[in-house]
N, C-alpha and C positions, 0 to 999 in steps of 0.2 A: 562254872563260869557264870558271871553275872553281867548283864547288859543294863546300862543306864541311859535313858533318853531324856534330855532336857528340853524344856520349852518355856516360852513366856518372855524371852529377852527382846530388846528393842530400844529404840531411841526414846528418851524421856527427858523432860525439862527439869532444871533444878527446882527442888521443892516438891516434885511429883512422886508418884508411887508406882510400884511394879511388883507383880508376883511371879516368881519362878516356880516351875514344877519339875520334878524328876521322878520318872517311873522306872522301877526296877523289874527285871525279869530274869529267868534262868534258875540256877541253883542257889536260891536266895538264902535258905536256912531260916531257922526260927528266931535266933538272937543275933542282932547286928546293930551297928551304929550307922547313922546317916549324917553326912557332913556337907557343908557348903564352903568352898574355897573361892578365892578370886585372884587373878593375876593382872595387874595394871601394866601398861607398856613400860618396859625397862625395869620392872620391879619383880621381886620374888613372889611366888605364890604364897598366900596367907590364908589361914583358917579363919572363917568368919563365925560359923555357928555349927553346933552339933546337937543331935538328939539321939538318945539311946532307945532301945526297944522298950524300956520301962518308962520312958517319957521324960527323963532328966535332960536338961538343956544346958548349953554353954554358949556364951557370946564373947567375941572379941570386944575390947574396949572401943574400937573404932566404930562399931555398929550397935553397941548396946543402947537400948532405948529407941532405936529407929527400925531395926530389923527384927523379925520374929520367925523362928523355925517351927515347923509342925510336921506331923506325919499321919498318914492314913494307912494303917496296917492292912486293912481289907483290900486296898488297891496297891499296896507296896509302893507308895508314893510319898515323897517328901516335898515340902513347899518352903519357899523363902519369901516372906512378905517384906518388901523394902519400902520404907516411908522416908519422907523428907530427904530425898536423894540430893547429893552434892556432886559437883563436877569431879571431885577427887574419888568418887565412887566408880568412875568410869573404869571398866575392866572387863575381862572375860571371866564369867562365873562358871564354876565347875561343881557338879554334884559328885560326892564320893561315898562309896560303900565300904565299910570296914567290919570284918569279922575274924576272930581268932579262935581256932579249934585246936586245943592242945598247943603245940609249938608251931602250928601252921597259920600264917597270916593270909587273909584274903582281902585284897585292897584293889578296888575297881573304880574307874573314873568315867564320868559322862563326857560327851564330846565338847562341851563348853558352849556357852551362849553369850553373845556380846551385849553389853549394857552400856551404851554411850549416854552420858548425862550432859546435855548441852542445850543452850537456848538458841 
């Protein structure tokens, strides 16, 4: 079992910046991926960014160049730095843990944190 606790969300003005954090605890394992998703009102959840245990990253086109994902392995924490925020970035942001051992998938989610982008 893995627990993910998110923090750092809140109201931000267009053009502003925000950093989200996600701390993992429990049976974390040694090799796993950490991901950030978001879900805007009335829309499907979308993958924004990923980082592997080896440090490889992925970004969706919608956030590439504006957002940056990083991880602190000593603290089992992943971060999402969000810059140049737009109203269309308004969503609930979710941290995700993914690990596959043999044929067994381990996929856990944070509680979600709201990020309203509005003036």
